[in-house]
C-alpha positions, -999 to 999 in steps of 0.1 A, spaced: 455 377 -740 457 392 -703 469 414 -688 473 434 -650 471 467 -645 503 474 -630 505 514 -625 477 539 -627 482 575 -610 452 592 -624 466 630 -615 498 620 -636 479 609 -660 505 577 -671 492 540 -666 516 507 -676 493 476 -675 516 441 -681 508 412 -700 501 382 -683 491 356 -703 519 331 -713 493 312 -736 488 319 -778 512 353 -792 517 358 -760 537 329 -759 563 349 -773 571 371 -748 593 364 -719 575 396 -704 558 426 -717 544 465 -711 526 491 -725 532 520 -708 509 550 -717 507 587 -709 484 618 -717 493 651 -712 472 688 -714 481 707 -744 460 741 -761 443 721 -785 433 699 -766 450 659 -749 485 641 -767 486 606 -758 517 589 -753 520 553 -761 552 528 -763 555 495 -756 585 474 -737 593 440 -743 613 405 -741 608 382 -766 609 347 -753 651 333 -764 633 309 -789 621 330 -802 649 356 -809 637 344 -844 614 372 -843 629 404 -836 639 411 -875 605 409 -883 597 430 -853 616 464 -863 605 461 -898 571 456 -881 580 485 -864 573 517 -896 534 495 -899 530 499 -860 537 533 -867 516 539 -897 488 523 -878 490 545 -849 491 582 -875 464 574 -883 447 566 -857 461 604 -843 441 619 -874 409 597 -870 411 611 -834 422 646 -844 397 648 -871 359 637 -854 
């Protein structure tokens, strides 16, 4: 898939990346963006990540599947957090 950086604020430690592909798995989405923000905390840094997407109407049947997959994605992010903190 191909992406474009649409916002980057080095001082604010914020970035947004937009999906620009229309083929492969990208065909499911009318719009999709990944948003990342980094905050300084006493222990080091805290990374916040979010995704904002809209499915194409013909793929609306996937909404419940993606909602259920949310738990798996959150579990993966939690595992990543633990790995980074323990390294």
